[in-house]
PDBQT receptor file of N, H, CA, C and O in Angstrom, charges set to zero:
ATOM      1  N   MET A   1     -35.231 104.991 249.800  1.00  0.00    +0.000 N 
ATOM      2  CA  MET A   1     -34.716 103.649 249.746  1.00  0.00    +0.000 C 
ATOM      3  C   MET A   1     -35.494 102.766 250.702  1.00  0.00    +0.000 C 
ATOM      4  O   MET A   1     -35.819 103.165 251.820  1.00  0.00    +0.000 OA
ATOM      5  N   LYS A   2     -35.779 101.586 250.252  1.00  0.00    +0.000 N 
ATOM      6  H   LYS A   2     -35.515 101.262 249.344  1.00  0.00    +0.000 HD
ATOM      7  CA  LYS A   2     -36.458 100.630 251.118  1.00  0.00    +0.000 C 
ATOM      8  C   LYS A   2     -35.523  99.451 251.349  1.00  0.00    +0.000 C 
ATOM      9  O   LYS A   2     -34.985  98.861 250.412  1.00  0.00    +0.000 OA
ATOM     10  N   TYR A   3     -35.349  99.128 252.618  1.00  0.00    +0.000 N 
ATOM     11  H   TYR A   3     -35.786  99.607 253.380  1.00  0.00    +0.000 HD
ATOM     12  CA  TYR A   3     -34.454  98.050 252.999  1.00  0.00    +0.000 C 
ATOM     13  C   TYR A   3     -35.246  96.786 253.304  1.00  0.00    +0.000 C 
ATOM     14  O   TYR A   3     -36.421  96.844 253.664  1.00  0.00    +0.000 OA
ATOM     15  N   LYS A   4     -34.583  95.646 253.153  1.00  0.00    +0.000 N 
ATOM     16  H   LYS A   4     -33.628  95.599 252.860  1.00  0.00    +0.000 HD
ATOM     17  CA  LYS A   4     -35.218  94.361 253.409  1.00  0.00    +0.000 C 
ATOM     18  C   LYS A   4     -35.509  94.163 254.894  1.00  0.00    +0.000 C 
ATOM     19  O   LYS A   4     -36.469  93.479 255.248  1.00  0.00    +0.000 OA
ATOM     20  N   SER A   5     -34.697  94.748 255.759  1.00  0.00    +0.000 N 
ATOM     21  H   SER A   5     -33.916  95.303 255.472  1.00  0.00    +0.000 HD
ATOM     22  CA  SER A   5     -34.921  94.649 257.201  1.00  0.00    +0.000 C 
ATOM     23  C   SER A   5     -34.166  95.775 257.897  1.00  0.00    +0.000 C 
ATOM     24  O   SER A   5     -33.319  96.437 257.298  1.00  0.00    +0.000 OA
ATOM     25  N   ARG A   6     -34.482  95.976 259.151  1.00  0.00    +0.000 N 
ATOM     26  H   ARG A   6     -35.170  95.438 259.638  1.00  0.00    +0.000 HD
ATOM     27  CA  ARG A   6     -33.794  97.010 259.954  1.00  0.00    +0.000 C 
ATOM     28  C   ARG A   6     -32.312  96.665 260.102  1.00  0.00    +0.000 C 
ATOM     29  O   ARG A   6     -31.461  97.553 260.037  1.00  0.00    +0.000 OA
ATOM     30  N   LEU A   7     -32.002  95.397 260.297  1.00  0.00    +0.000 N 
ATOM     31  H   LEU A   7     -32.693  94.676 260.349  1.00  0.00    +0.000 HD
ATOM     32  CA  LEU A   7     -30.612  94.965 260.429  1.00  0.00    +0.000 C 
ATOM     33  C   LEU A   7     -29.826  95.257 259.151  1.00  0.00    +0.000 C 
ATOM     34  O   LEU A   7     -28.708  95.769 259.209  1.00  0.00    +0.000 OA
ATOM     35  N   LEU A   8     -30.407  94.932 258.009  1.00  0.00    +0.000 N 
ATOM     36  H   LEU A   8     -31.315  94.516 257.961  1.00  0.00    +0.000 HD
ATOM     37  CA  LEU A   8     -29.719  95.200 256.748  1.00  0.00    +0.000 C 
ATOM     38  C   LEU A   8     -29.577  96.695 256.485  1.00  0.00    +0.000 C 
ATOM     39  O   LEU A   8     -28.628  97.123 255.828  1.00  0.00    +0.000 OA
ATOM     40  N   GLU A   9     -30.512  97.486 256.993  1.00  0.00    +0.000 N 
ATOM     41  H   GLU A   9     -31.283  97.138 257.526  1.00  0.00    +0.000 HD
ATOM     42  CA  GLU A   9     -30.383  98.945 256.883  1.00  0.00    +0.000 C 
ATOM     43  C   GLU A   9     -29.153  99.427 257.646  1.00  0.00    +0.000 C 
ATOM     44  O   GLU A   9     -28.400 100.266 257.152  1.00  0.00    +0.000 OA
ATOM     45  N   GLU A  10     -28.953  98.898 258.844  1.00  0.00    +0.000 N 
ATOM     46  H   GLU A  10     -29.564  98.217 259.245  1.00  0.00    +0.000 HD
ATOM     47  CA  GLU A  10     -27.789  99.278 259.654  1.00  0.00    +0.000 C 
ATOM     48  C   GLU A  10     -26.480  98.815 258.999  1.00  0.00    +0.000 C 
ATOM     49  O   GLU A  10     -25.489  99.544 258.992  1.00  0.00    +0.000 OA
ATOM     50  N   ILE A  11     -26.491  97.605 258.455  1.00  0.00    +0.000 N 
ATOM     51  H   ILE A  11     -27.296  97.013 258.461  1.00  0.00    +0.000 HD
ATOM     52  CA  ILE A  11     -25.302  97.095 257.762  1.00  0.00    +0.000 C 
ATOM     53  C   ILE A  11     -24.978  97.981 256.566  1.00  0.00    +0.000 C 
ATOM     54  O   ILE A  11     -23.816  98.314 256.329  1.00  0.00    +0.000 OA
ATOM     55  N   HIS A  12     -26.006  98.360 255.817  1.00  0.00    +0.000 N 
ATOM     56  H   HIS A  12     -26.949  98.089 256.010  1.00  0.00    +0.000 HD
ATOM     57  CA  HIS A  12     -25.795  99.203 254.636  1.00  0.00    +0.000 C 
ATOM     58  C   HIS A  12     -25.257 100.575 255.032  1.00  0.00    +0.000 C 
ATOM     59  O   HIS A  12     -24.374 101.117 254.368  1.00  0.00    +0.000 OA
ATOM     60  N   GLU A  13     -25.790 101.128 256.112  1.00  0.00    +0.000 N 
ATOM     61  H   GLU A  13     -26.508 100.687 256.651  1.00  0.00    +0.000 HD
ATOM     62  CA  GLU A  13     -25.313 102.434 256.581  1.00  0.00    +0.000 C 
ATOM     63  C   GLU A  13     -23.831 102.365 256.962  1.00  0.00    +0.000 C 
ATOM     64  O   GLU A  13     -23.067 103.279 256.652  1.00  0.00    +0.000 OA
ATOM     65  N   THR A  14     -23.432 101.293 257.629  1.00  0.00    +0.000 N 
ATOM     66  H   THR A  14     -24.053 100.551 257.881  1.00  0.00    +0.000 HD
ATOM     67  CA  THR A  14     -22.028 101.113 258.004  1.00  0.00    +0.000 C 
ATOM     68  C   THR A  14     -21.162 100.961 256.752  1.00  0.00    +0.000 C 
ATOM     69  O   THR A  14     -20.084 101.549 256.666  1.00  0.00    +0.000 OA
ATOM     70  N   ALA A  15     -21.630 100.178 255.791  1.00  0.00    +0.000 N 
ATOM     71  H   ALA A  15     -22.506  99.701 255.861  1.00  0.00    +0.000 HD
ATOM     72  CA  ALA A  15     -20.890  99.996 254.544  1.00  0.00    +0.000 C 
ATOM     73  C   ALA A  15     -20.754 101.324 253.799  1.00  0.00    +0.000 C 
ATOM     74  O   ALA A  15     -19.700 101.615 253.233  1.00  0.00    +0.000 OA
ATOM     75  N   ARG A  16     -21.810 102.119 253.798  1.00  0.00    +0.000 N 
ATOM     76  H   ARG A  16     -22.666 101.882 254.257  1.00  0.00    +0.000 HD
ATOM     77  CA  ARG A  16     -21.771 103.426 253.126  1.00  0.00    +0.000 C 
ATOM     78  C   ARG A  16     -20.726 104.327 253.778  1.00  0.00    +0.000 C 
ATOM     79  O   ARG A  16     -19.974 105.017 253.090  1.00  0.00    +0.000 OA
ATOM     80  N   ASP A  17     -20.686 104.316 255.110  1.00  0.00    +0.000 N 
ATOM     81  H   ASP A  17     -21.297 103.756 255.669  1.00  0.00    +0.000 HD
ATOM     82  CA  ASP A  17     -19.675 105.114 255.812  1.00  0.00    +0.000 C 
ATOM     83  C   ASP A  17     -18.268 104.634 255.469  1.00  0.00    +0.000 C 
ATOM     84  O   ASP A  17     -17.373 105.446 255.234  1.00  0.00    +0.000 OA
ATOM     85  N   LEU A  18     -18.072 103.320 255.439  1.00  0.00    +0.000 N 
ATOM     86  H   LEU A  18     -18.799 102.660 255.630  1.00  0.00    +0.000 HD
ATOM     87  CA  LEU A  18     -16.756 102.770 255.088  1.00  0.00    +0.000 C 
ATOM     88  C   LEU A  18     -16.385 103.111 253.647  1.00  0.00    +0.000 C 
ATOM     89  O   LEU A  18     -15.215 103.336 253.337  1.00  0.00    +0.000 OA
ATOM     90  N   ASN A  19     -17.384 103.146 252.771  1.00  0.00    +0.000 N 
ATOM     91  H   ASN A  19     -18.334 102.963 253.023  1.00  0.00    +0.000 HD
ATOM     92  CA  ASN A  19     -17.140 103.528 251.380  1.00  0.00    +0.000 C 
ATOM     93  C   ASN A  19     -16.693 104.985 251.289  1.00  0.00    +0.000 C 
ATOM     94  O   ASN A  19     -15.763 105.310 250.552  1.00  0.00    +0.000 OA
ATOM     95  N   GLU A  20     -17.357 105.853 252.038  1.00  0.00    +0.000 N 
ATOM     96  H   GLU A  20     -18.113 105.589 252.637  1.00  0.00    +0.000 HD
ATOM     97  CA  GLU A  20     -16.997 107.270 252.031  1.00  0.00    +0.000 C 
ATOM     98  C   GLU A  20     -15.595 107.497 252.577  1.00  0.00    +0.000 C 
ATOM     99  O   GLU A  20     -14.912 108.437 252.169  1.00  0.00    +0.000 OA
ATOM    100  N   LEU A  21     -15.162 106.637 253.500  1.00  0.00    +0.000 N 
ATOM    101  H   LEU A  21     -15.717 105.873 253.831  1.00  0.00    +0.000 HD
ATOM    102  CA  LEU A  21     -13.814 106.752 254.072  1.00  0.00    +0.000 C 
ATOM    103  C   LEU A  21     -12.755 106.061 253.223  1.00  0.00    +0.000 C 
ATOM    104  O   LEU A  21     -11.563 106.168 253.510  1.00  0.00    +0.000 OA
ATOM    105  N   GLY A  22     -13.183 105.349 252.174  1.00  0.00    +0.000 N 
ATOM    106  H   GLY A  22     -14.152 105.262 251.940  1.00  0.00    +0.000 HD
ATOM    107  CA  GLY A  22     -12.242 104.715 251.267  1.00  0.00    +0.000 C 
ATOM    108  C   GLY A  22     -11.860 103.288 251.624  1.00  0.00    +0.000 C 
ATOM    109  O   GLY A  22     -10.933 102.732 251.035  1.00  0.00    +0.000 OA
ATOM    110  N   PHE A  23     -12.566 102.683 252.587  1.00  0.00    +0.000 N 
ATOM    111  H   PHE A  23     -13.319 103.135 253.065  1.00  0.00    +0.000 HD
ATOM    112  CA  PHE A  23     -12.253 101.318 252.987  1.00  0.00    +0.000 C 
ATOM    113  C   PHE A  23     -12.978 100.272 252.144  1.00  0.00    +0.000 C 
ATOM    114  O   PHE A  23     -12.562  99.115 252.088  1.00  0.00    +0.000 OA
ATOM    115  N   ILE A  24     -14.059 100.681 251.493  1.00  0.00    +0.000 N 
ATOM    116  H   ILE A  24     -14.398 101.620 251.539  1.00  0.00    +0.000 HD
ATOM    117  CA  ILE A  24     -14.828  99.787 250.619  1.00  0.00    +0.000 C 
ATOM    118  C   ILE A  24     -14.909 100.457 249.250  1.00  0.00    +0.000 C 
ATOM    119  O   ILE A  24     -15.256 101.634 249.146  1.00  0.00    +0.000 OA
ATOM    120  N   ASP A  25     -14.586  99.697 248.198  1.00  0.00    +0.000 N 
ATOM    121  H   ASP A  25     -14.305  98.742 248.282  1.00  0.00    +0.000 HD
ATOM    122  CA  ASP A  25     -14.626 100.278 246.858  1.00  0.00    +0.000 C 
ATOM    123  C   ASP A  25     -16.050 100.257 246.287  1.00  0.00    +0.000 C 
ATOM    124  O   ASP A  25     -16.974  99.719 246.898  1.00  0.00    +0.000 OA
ATOM    125  N   LYS A  26     -16.198 100.851 245.112  1.00  0.00    +0.000 N 
ATOM    126  H   LYS A  26     -15.448 101.288 244.616  1.00  0.00    +0.000 HD
ATOM    127  CA  LYS A  26     -17.505 101.001 244.481  1.00  0.00    +0.000 C 
ATOM    128  C   LYS A  26     -18.148  99.644 244.197  1.00  0.00    +0.000 C 
ATOM    129  O   LYS A  26     -19.357  99.488 244.365  1.00  0.00    +0.000 OA
ATOM    130  N   HIS A  27     -17.359  98.671 243.772  1.00  0.00    +0.000 N 
ATOM    131  H   HIS A  27     -16.376  98.798 243.635  1.00  0.00    +0.000 HD
ATOM    132  CA  HIS A  27     -17.899  97.356 243.439  1.00  0.00    +0.000 C 
ATOM    133  C   HIS A  27     -18.433  96.643 244.681  1.00  0.00    +0.000 C 
ATOM    134  O   HIS A  27     -19.487  96.010 244.630  1.00  0.00    +0.000 OA
ATOM    135  N   ALA A  28     -17.715  96.745 245.783  1.00  0.00    +0.000 N 
ATOM    136  H   ALA A  28     -16.859  97.260 245.825  1.00  0.00    +0.000 HD
ATOM    137  CA  ALA A  28     -18.189  96.151 247.032  1.00  0.00    +0.000 C 
ATOM    138  C   ALA A  28     -19.462  96.850 247.497  1.00  0.00    +0.000 C 
ATOM    139  O   ALA A  28     -20.383  96.205 247.998  1.00  0.00    +0.000 OA
ATOM    140  N   MET A  29     -19.512  98.162 247.332  1.00  0.00    +0.000 N 
ATOM    141  H   MET A  29     -18.765  98.687 246.925  1.00  0.00    +0.000 HD
ATOM    142  CA  MET A  29     -20.700  98.918 247.739  1.00  0.00    +0.000 C 
ATOM    143  C   MET A  29     -21.908  98.489 246.910  1.00  0.00    +0.000 C 
ATOM    144  O   MET A  29     -23.018  98.401 247.435  1.00  0.00    +0.000 OA
ATOM    145  N   ASN A  30     -21.703  98.223 245.629  1.00  0.00    +0.000 N 
ATOM    146  H   ASN A  30     -20.801  98.294 245.202  1.00  0.00    +0.000 HD
ATOM    147  CA  ASN A  30     -22.797  97.744 244.782  1.00  0.00    +0.000 C 
ATOM    148  C   ASN A  30     -23.332  96.400 245.283  1.00  0.00    +0.000 C 
ATOM    149  O   ASN A  30     -24.535  96.150 245.218  1.00  0.00    +0.000 OA
ATOM    150  N   ARG A  31     -22.447  95.536 245.781  1.00  0.00    +0.000 N 
ATOM    151  H   ARG A  31     -21.469  95.739 245.834  1.00  0.00    +0.000 HD
ATOM    152  CA  ARG A  31     -22.885  94.258 246.340  1.00  0.00    +0.000 C 
ATOM    153  C   ARG A  31     -23.712  94.479 247.608  1.00  0.00    +0.000 C 
ATOM    154  O   ARG A  31     -24.713  93.795 247.822  1.00  0.00    +0.000 OA
ATOM    155  N   TYR A  32     -23.299  95.432 248.447  1.00  0.00    +0.000 N 
ATOM    156  H   TYR A  32     -22.486  95.988 248.273  1.00  0.00    +0.000 HD
ATOM    157  CA  TYR A  32     -24.088  95.753 249.641  1.00  0.00    +0.000 C 
ATOM    158  C   TYR A  32     -25.448  96.312 249.255  1.00  0.00    +0.000 C 
ATOM    159  O   TYR A  32     -26.453  95.996 249.892  1.00  0.00    +0.000 OA
ATOM    160  N   ASP A  33     -25.488  97.139 248.216  1.00  0.00    +0.000 N 
ATOM    161  H   ASP A  33     -24.672  97.396 247.699  1.00  0.00    +0.000 HD
ATOM    162  CA  ASP A  33     -26.773  97.659 247.741  1.00  0.00    +0.000 C 
ATOM    163  C   ASP A  33     -27.704  96.510 247.361  1.00  0.00    +0.000 C 
ATOM    164  O   ASP A  33     -28.871  96.494 247.753  1.00  0.00    +0.000 OA
ATOM    165  N   ALA A  34     -27.184  95.551 246.597  1.00  0.00    +0.000 N 
ATOM    166  H   ALA A  34     -26.236  95.564 246.278  1.00  0.00    +0.000 HD
ATOM    167  CA  ALA A  34     -27.997  94.427 246.138  1.00  0.00    +0.000 C 
ATOM    168  C   ALA A  34     -28.436  93.549 247.308  1.00  0.00    +0.000 C 
ATOM    169  O   ALA A  34     -29.554  93.033 247.307  1.00  0.00    +0.000 OA
ATOM    170  N   LEU A  35     -27.580  93.378 248.289  1.00  0.00    +0.000 N 
ATOM    171  H   LEU A  35     -26.673  93.797 248.290  1.00  0.00    +0.000 HD
ATOM    172  CA  LEU A  35     -27.894  92.533 249.438  1.00  0.00    +0.000 C 
ATOM    173  C   LEU A  35     -28.935  93.166 250.352  1.00  0.00    +0.000 C 
ATOM    174  O   LEU A  35     -29.840  92.482 250.831  1.00  0.00    +0.000 OA
ATOM    175  N   CYS A  36     -28.813  94.450 250.593  1.00  0.00    +0.000 N 
ATOM    176  H   CYS A  36     -28.078  95.005 250.204  1.00  0.00    +0.000 HD
ATOM    177  CA  CYS A  36     -29.591  95.104 251.654  1.00  0.00    +0.000 C 
ATOM    178  C   CYS A  36     -30.875  95.774 251.191  1.00  0.00    +0.000 C 
ATOM    179  O   CYS A  36     -31.802  95.934 251.984  1.00  0.00    +0.000 OA
ATOM    180  N   MET A  37     -30.949  96.164 249.946  1.00  0.00    +0.000 N 
ATOM    181  H   MET A  37     -30.196  96.034 249.301  1.00  0.00    +0.000 HD
ATOM    182  CA  MET A  37     -32.075  96.974 249.505  1.00  0.00    +0.000 C 
ATOM    183  C   MET A  37     -33.072  96.157 248.694  1.00  0.00    +0.000 C 
ATOM    184  O   MET A  37     -32.704  95.233 247.968  1.00  0.00    +0.000 OA
ATOM    185  N   GLU A  38     -34.337  96.520 248.835  1.00  0.00    +0.000 N 
ATOM    186  H   GLU A  38     -34.636  97.271 249.424  1.00  0.00    +0.000 HD
ATOM    187  CA  GLU A  38     -35.392  95.894 248.044  1.00  0.00    +0.000 C 
ATOM    188  C   GLU A  38     -35.187  96.255 246.575  1.00  0.00    +0.000 C 
ATOM    189  O   GLU A  38     -34.807  97.386 246.272  1.00  0.00    +0.000 OA
ATOM    190  N   PRO A  39     -35.428  95.323 245.664  1.00  0.00    +0.000 N 
ATOM    191  CA  PRO A  39     -35.311  95.663 244.244  1.00  0.00    +0.000 C 
ATOM    192  C   PRO A  39     -36.380  96.670 243.831  1.00  0.00    +0.000 C 
ATOM    193  O   PRO A  39     -37.468  96.705 244.406  1.00  0.00    +0.000 OA
ATOM    194  N   VAL A  40     -36.069  97.463 242.857  1.00  0.00    +0.000 N 
ATOM    195  H   VAL A  40     -35.185  97.434 242.390  1.00  0.00    +0.000 HD
ATOM    196  CA  VAL A  40     -37.017  98.447 242.335  1.00  0.00    +0.000 C 
ATOM    197  C   VAL A  40     -38.074  97.690 241.540  1.00  0.00    +0.000 C 
ATOM    198  O   VAL A  40     -37.729  96.921 240.643  1.00  0.00    +0.000 OA
ATOM    199  N   PRO A  41     -39.358  97.892 241.848  1.00  0.00    +0.000 N 
ATOM    200  CA  PRO A  41     -40.399  97.152 241.123  1.00  0.00    +0.000 C 
ATOM    201  C   PRO A  41     -40.493  97.589 239.665  1.00  0.00    +0.000 C 
ATOM    202  O   PRO A  41     -40.206  98.736 239.325  1.00  0.00    +0.000 OA
ATOM    203  N   SER A  42     -40.899  96.657 238.816  1.00  0.00    +0.000 N 
ATOM    204  H   SER A  42     -41.133  95.724 239.092  1.00  0.00    +0.000 HD
ATOM    205  CA  SER A  42     -41.138  96.963 237.406  1.00  0.00    +0.000 C 
ATOM    206  C   SER A  42     -42.595  97.361 237.239  1.00  0.00    +0.000 C 
ATOM    207  O   SER A  42     -43.489  96.737 237.812  1.00  0.00    +0.000 OA
ATOM    208  N   TYR A  43     -42.824  98.392 236.459  1.00  0.00    +0.000 N 
ATOM    209  H   TYR A  43     -42.098  98.898 235.994  1.00  0.00    +0.000 HD
ATOM    210  CA  TYR A  43     -44.175  98.859 236.202  1.00  0.00    +0.000 C 
ATOM    211  C   TYR A  43     -44.430  98.854 234.705  1.00  0.00    +0.000 C 
ATOM    212  O   TYR A  43     -43.558  99.201 233.909  1.00  0.00    +0.000 OA
ATOM    213  N   SER A  44     -45.626  98.460 234.341  1.00  0.00    +0.000 N 
ATOM    214  H   SER A  44     -46.335  98.178 234.987  1.00  0.00    +0.000 HD
ATOM    215  CA  SER A  44     -46.029  98.517 232.935  1.00  0.00    +0.000 C 
ATOM    216  C   SER A  44     -46.337  99.968 232.586  1.00  0.00    +0.000 C 
ATOM    217  O   SER A  44     -46.544 100.791 233.478  1.00  0.00    +0.000 OA
ATOM    218  N   PRO A  45     -46.368 100.286 231.297  1.00  0.00    +0.000 N 
ATOM    219  CA  PRO A  45     -46.730 101.658 230.910  1.00  0.00    +0.000 C 
ATOM    220  C   PRO A  45     -48.103 102.075 231.458  1.00  0.00    +0.000 C 
ATOM    221  O   PRO A  45     -48.307 103.235 231.816  1.00  0.00    +0.000 OA
ATOM    222  N   GLU A  46     -49.037 101.125 231.520  1.00  0.00    +0.000 N 
ATOM    223  H   GLU A  46     -48.871 100.183 231.229  1.00  0.00    +0.000 HD
ATOM    224  CA  GLU A  46     -50.372 101.434 232.030  1.00  0.00    +0.000 C 
ATOM    225  C   GLU A  46     -50.313 101.776 233.525  1.00  0.00    +0.000 C 
ATOM    226  O   GLU A  46     -50.986 102.698 233.986  1.00  0.00    +0.000 OA
ATOM    227  N   GLN A  47     -49.508 101.031 234.264  1.00  0.00    +0.000 N 
ATOM    228  H   GLN A  47     -48.961 100.282 233.889  1.00  0.00    +0.000 HD
ATOM    229  CA  GLN A  47     -49.373 101.304 235.698  1.00  0.00    +0.000 C 
ATOM    230  C   GLN A  47     -48.728 102.671 235.927  1.00  0.00    +0.000 C 
ATOM    231  O   GLN A  47     -49.117 103.394 236.845  1.00  0.00    +0.000 OA
ATOM    232  N   ILE A  48     -47.770 103.018 235.119  1.00  0.00    +0.000 N 
ATOM    233  H   ILE A  48     -47.454 102.430 234.374  1.00  0.00    +0.000 HD
ATOM    234  CA  ILE A  48     -47.118 104.325 235.243  1.00  0.00    +0.000 C 
ATOM    235  C   ILE A  48     -48.117 105.440 234.978  1.00  0.00    +0.000 C 
ATOM    236  O   ILE A  48     -48.150 106.440 235.695  1.00  0.00    +0.000 OA
ATOM    237  N   SER A  49     -48.931 105.263 233.944  1.00  0.00    +0.000 N 
ATOM    238  H   SER A  49     -48.905 104.450 233.361  1.00  0.00    +0.000 HD
ATOM    239  CA  SER A  49     -49.957 106.269 233.629  1.00  0.00    +0.000 C 
ATOM    240  C   SER A  49     -50.944 106.431 234.775  1.00  0.00    +0.000 C 
ATOM    241  O   SER A  49     -51.343 107.547 235.106  1.00  0.00    +0.000 OA
ATOM    242  N   THR A  50     -51.336 105.316 235.376  1.00  0.00    +0.000 N 
ATOM    243  H   THR A  50     -51.012 104.409 235.107  1.00  0.00    +0.000 HD
ATOM    244  CA  THR A  50     -52.269 105.357 236.498  1.00  0.00    +0.000 C 
ATOM    245  C   THR A  50     -51.633 106.097 237.681  1.00  0.00    +0.000 C 
ATOM    246  O   THR A  50     -52.281 106.928 238.317  1.00  0.00    +0.000 OA
ATOM    247  N   LEU A  51     -50.390 105.797 237.964  1.00  0.00    +0.000 N 
ATOM    248  H   LEU A  51     -49.864 105.122 237.447  1.00  0.00    +0.000 HD
ATOM    249  CA  LEU A  51     -49.696 106.489 239.063  1.00  0.00    +0.000 C 
ATOM    250  C   LEU A  51     -49.589 107.984 238.795  1.00  0.00    +0.000 C 
ATOM    251  O   LEU A  51     -49.777 108.796 239.701  1.00  0.00    +0.000 OA
ATOM    252  N   ARG A  52     -49.293 108.342 237.574  1.00  0.00    +0.000 N 
ATOM    253  H   ARG A  52     -49.140 107.683 236.838  1.00  0.00    +0.000 HD
ATOM    254  CA  ARG A  52     -49.195 109.770 237.233  1.00  0.00    +0.000 C 
ATOM    255  C   ARG A  52     -50.529 110.472 237.359  1.00  0.00    +0.000 C 
ATOM    256  O   ARG A  52     -50.598 111.616 237.807  1.00  0.00    +0.000 OA
ATOM    257  N   ASP A  53     -51.597 109.781 236.959  1.00  0.00    +0.000 N 
ATOM    258  H   ASP A  53     -51.541 108.852 236.594  1.00  0.00    +0.000 HD
ATOM    259  CA  ASP A  53     -52.933 110.379 237.044  1.00  0.00    +0.000 C 
ATOM    260  C   ASP A  53     -53.357 110.596 238.496  1.00  0.00    +0.000 C 
ATOM    261  O   ASP A  53     -54.071 111.553 238.796  1.00  0.00    +0.000 OA
ATOM    262  N   ARG A  54     -52.927 109.724 239.387  1.00  0.00    +0.000 N 
ATOM    263  H   ARG A  54     -52.347 108.947 239.143  1.00  0.00    +0.000 HD
ATOM    264  CA  ARG A  54     -53.302 109.835 240.807  1.00  0.00    +0.000 C 
ATOM    265  C   ARG A  54     -52.483 110.870 241.556  1.00  0.00    +0.000 C 
ATOM    266  O   ARG A  54     -52.900 111.339 242.615  1.00  0.00    +0.000 OA
ATOM    267  N   THR A  55     -51.324 111.234 241.022  1.00  0.00    +0.000 N 
ATOM    268  H   THR A  55     -50.986 110.854 240.161  1.00  0.00    +0.000 HD
ATOM    269  CA  THR A  55     -50.437 112.176 241.696  1.00  0.00    +0.000 C 
ATOM    270  C   THR A  55     -50.833 113.598 241.318  1.00  0.00    +0.000 C 
ATOM    271  O   THR A  55     -50.889 113.938 240.136  1.00  0.00    +0.000 OA
ATOM    272  N   PRO A  56     -51.108 114.432 242.328  1.00  0.00    +0.000 N 
ATOM    273  CA  PRO A  56     -51.529 115.811 242.013  1.00  0.00    +0.000 C 
ATOM    274  C   PRO A  56     -50.427 116.653 241.417  1.00  0.00    +0.000 C 
ATOM    275  O   PRO A  56     -50.643 117.824 241.107  1.00  0.00    +0.000 OA
TER     276      PRO A  56
């Protein structure tokens, strides 16, 4: 996982702990995921093939 900043990483970790303890529901946790984490990049089929070819 890649976080937008160190501060948001700490906030997300706290939210995850609260979620595991039942204080934050799944929907709230999804909002924390969107707030704190970098979006997953989109890759074209050609880029995926190139990445696969480079990986041993």
